[in-house]
C-alpha positions as protocol buffer text, in pm:
chain_id: "A"
residue {
  index: 1
  type: MET
  ca { x: 11 y: 1082 z: -1355 }
}
residue {
  index: 2
  type: VAL
  ca { x: 69 y: 894 z: -1029 }
}
residue {
  index: 3
  type: SER
  ca { x: 45 y: 517 z: -1060 }
}
residue {
  index: 4
  type: ILE
  ca { x: -200 y: 321 z: -847 }
}
residue {
  index: 5
  type: PHE
  ca { x: 99 y: 149 z: -684 }
}
residue {
  index: 6
  type: MET
  ca { x: 254 y: 478 z: -578 }
}
residue {
  index: 7
  type: LEU
  ca { x: -77 y: 620 z: -461 }
}
residue {
  index: 8
  type: ILE
  ca { x: -127 y: 320 z: -231 }
}
residue {
  index: 9
  type: LEU
  ca { x: 232 y: 326 z: -106 }
}
residue {
  index: 10
  type: GLU
  ca { x: 220 y: 699 z: -37 }
}
residue {
  index: 11
  type: SER
  ca { x: -108 y: 652 z: 150 }
}
residue {
  index: 12
  type: LEU
  ca { x: 63 y: 390 z: 369 }
}
residue {
  index: 13
  type: ASN
  ca { x: 383 y: 586 z: 429 }
}
residue {
  index: 14
  type: ASP
  ca { x: 289 y: 662 z: 791 }
}
residue {
  index: 15
  type: VAL
  ca { x: 351 y: 292 z: 885 }
}
residue {
  index: 16
  type: ASN
  ca { x: 9 y: 266 z: 1053 }
}
residue {
  index: 17
  type: TRP
  ca { x: -239 y: -8 z: 966 }
}
residue {
  index: 18
  type: HIS
  ca { x: -510 y: 102 z: 721 }
}
residue {
  index: 19
  type: GLY
  ca { x: -840 y: -61 z: 639 }
}
residue {
  index: 20
  type: MET
  ca { x: -902 y: -187 z: 289 }
}
residue {
  index: 21
  type: ASP
  ca { x: -1217 y: 26 z: 252 }
}
residue {
  index: 22
  type: GLU
  ca { x: -1023 y: 340 z: 345 }
}
residue {
  index: 23
  type: LEU
  ca { x: -761 y: 276 z: 76 }
}
residue {
  index: 24
  type: LEU
  ca { x: -1014 y: 162 z: -182 }
}
residue {
  index: 25
  type: GLU
  ca { x: -1192 y: 494 z: -144 }
}
residue {
  index: 26
  type: ARG
  ca { x: -867 y: 683 z: -210 }
}
residue {
  index: 27
  type: VAL
  ca { x: -760 y: 493 z: -521 }
}
residue {
  index: 28
  type: LYS
  ca { x: -1101 y: 463 z: -691 }
}
residue {
  index: 29
  type: LEU
  ca { x: -1056 y: 110 z: -830 }
}
residue {
  index: 30
  type: ASN
  ca { x: -1309 y: -170 z: -841 }
}
residue {
  index: 31
  type: LYS
  ca { x: -1269 y: -413 z: -551 }
}
residue {
  index: 32
  type: MET
  ca { x: -1135 y: -700 z: -759 }
}
residue {
  index: 33
  type: LYS
  ca { x: -860 y: -495 z: -926 }
}
residue {
  index: 34
  type: PHE
  ca { x: -774 y: -329 z: -595 }
}
residue {
  index: 35
  type: ARG
  ca { x: -738 y: -669 z: -426 }
}
residue {
  index: 36
  type: GLU
  ca { x: -503 y: -783 z: -706 }
}
residue {
  index: 37
  type: VAL
  ca { x: -283 y: -477 z: -655 }
}
residue {
  index: 38
  type: ILE
  ca { x: -274 y: -528 z: -276 }
}
residue {
  index: 39
  type: GLU
  ca { x: -186 y: -896 z: -314 }
}
residue {
  index: 40
  type: PHE
  ca { x: 91 y: -807 z: -561 }
}
residue {
  index: 41
  type: LEU
  ca { x: 239 y: -548 z: -326 }
}
residue {
  index: 42
  type: ASP
  ca { x: 220 y: -797 z: -39 }
}
residue {
  index: 43
  type: LYS
  ca { x: 373 y: -1083 z: -240 }
}
residue {
  index: 44
  type: TYR
  ca { x: 677 y: -876 z: -333 }
}
residue {
  index: 45
  type: GLY
  ca { x: 730 y: -726 z: 12 }
}
residue {
  index: 46
  type: PHE
  ca { x: 622 y: -366 z: -44 }
}
residue {
  index: 47
  type: ILE
  ca { x: 343 y: -393 z: 212 }
}
residue {
  index: 48
  type: ARG
  ca { x: 214 y: -626 z: 482 }
}
residue {
  index: 49
  type: PHE
  ca { x: -141 y: -747 z: 437 }
}
residue {
  index: 50
  type: ASP
  ca { x: -325 y: -886 z: 739 }
}
residue {
  index: 51
  type: TYR
  ca { x: -574 y: -1111 z: 560 }
}
residue {
  index: 52
  type: LYS
  ca { x: -770 y: -1184 z: 876 }
}
residue {
  index: 53
  type: LYS
  ca { x: -823 y: -819 z: 977 }
}
residue {
  index: 54
  type: GLN
  ca { x: -827 y: -691 z: 617 }
}
residue {
  index: 55
  type: LYS
  ca { x: -573 y: -422 z: 698 }
}
residue {
  index: 56
  type: VAL
  ca { x: -250 y: -319 z: 527 }
}
residue {
  index: 57
  type: ARG
  ca { x: 58 y: -119 z: 612 }
}
residue {
  index: 58
  type: ILE
  ca { x: 381 y: -41 z: 436 }
}
residue {
  index: 59
  type: ASN
  ca { x: 677 y: -271 z: 491 }
}
residue {
  index: 60
  type: LYS
  ca { x: 911 y: -78 z: 720 }
}
residue {
  index: 61
  type: ASP
  ca { x: 1221 y: -173 z: 519 }
}
residue {
  index: 62
  type: PHE
  ca { x: 1059 y: -55 z: 196 }
}
residue {
  index: 63
  type: ARG
  ca { x: 952 y: 268 z: 365 }
}
residue {
  index: 64
  type: ARG
  ca { x: 1317 y: 341 z: 442 }
}
residue {
  index: 65
  type: VAL
  ca { x: 1398 y: 298 z: 73 }
}
residue {
  index: 66
  type: MET
  ca { x: 1117 y: 536 z: -23 }
}
residue {
  index: 67
  type: ASP
  ca { x: 1243 y: 791 z: 231 }
}
residue {
  index: 68
  type: GLN
  ca { x: 1596 y: 769 z: 88 }
}
residue {
  index: 69
  type: GLU
  ca { x: 1463 y: 824 z: -265 }
}
residue {
  index: 70
  type: THR
  ca { x: 1274 y: 1132 z: -149 }
}
residue {
  index: 71
  type: VAL
  ca { x: 1586 y: 1282 z: 7 }
}
residue {
  index: 72
  type: ALA
  ca { x: 1816 y: 1205 z: -288 }
}
């Protein structure tokens, strides 16, 4: 089973900005739990969260790590 963290990170792997509603629809969590997950991923540098625009994207450095893991 894919974790919620990985589902979000895989959804963001294209490095484009994504709206919170778009991601929330994909992961099927309640809004409060989803917000906690997004804030966690932002706090630890996995993603960038634009609080003002309510958009997220993967951290480019972390994306490189994910790409290396996929190749290995």
